[in-house]
N, C-alpha and C positions, 0 to 999 in steps of 0.2 A: 201404915198403909200396906196395900197388898201388891204394889208395883215398885220395882227398883228401876230408877232412871240412870242410864249410862250415856254420857256424852261420847261422841266419837268422830269419825271422819265425815264431815259434810252433813252430819245429822245426829240423831240420837235414837237409842234402842231402849225398850222397856220390857223388863222381865217380870213375869208373874211369880210372886213369892211362893215358895214351897216346891213348885215344879222347875223354877229357874229357867224356863223357856221364854223365847221372845213372844210377847203378847201383841206388840205392834212396834212400828218405828216411824220416825218422821225425818224427812230430809228438808232442804231448803236453805242450806248454807253453802257458800262457796269455798269455805275452809273449815278447819276443825271446830267442832262445837265444844265449848269449854264449861258451860254452866247450864243446868237444867233446874227449873223451879215449878212445882205444881201450885195451882191456885188453891186457896183454902177450901173451896167446895169440891175440889177434885175433878172439875169439868174441863179445865184448861191446863196447858203447860206452856211455859216460856222458855225459850232457849236462846243462848248467845254464843258467839264464837269469835275466832280470829278475823272473821270478815267484817267485823264492826256492826253486825246487824242483830236485832232482837226480833224473833219470830214469836207469835202467839198462836198456838194450835188449839183447836176444838178436838178434844179426845174422842168424843162420840162420833163426830163426823169425819175424823181423821184428816183434817184440812186446816190450812193456814187461815186464820180469820183476821190477822193484822200483823204488821211489821213496821219497824222503824230502822233507818240506817243512821248510825252515829258517826261522829268525827273521830272518835278513838274507840279502842276496844273496851267493851263493858267488863267490869271486874266484879259485878255482883248483881243478883236479881232478887227481889222480894215483893210479894204481893201485899 
């Protein structure tokens, strides 16, 4: 892919390959983000973190399109 995803404090950052500059970022967590996963078609990204929440973002719209709050911290994401 052309984007490197970096989980971080209360969100995630995305760096453009080659330039290694921030292309965009997403927030939406109340604690550290621990896992980031791109959808197979590259249109969406799911994030999860220490707040026991999974967010799904539309990359083009740069907005949350769905989320779920879990009882325990999520330890993996897969599309």
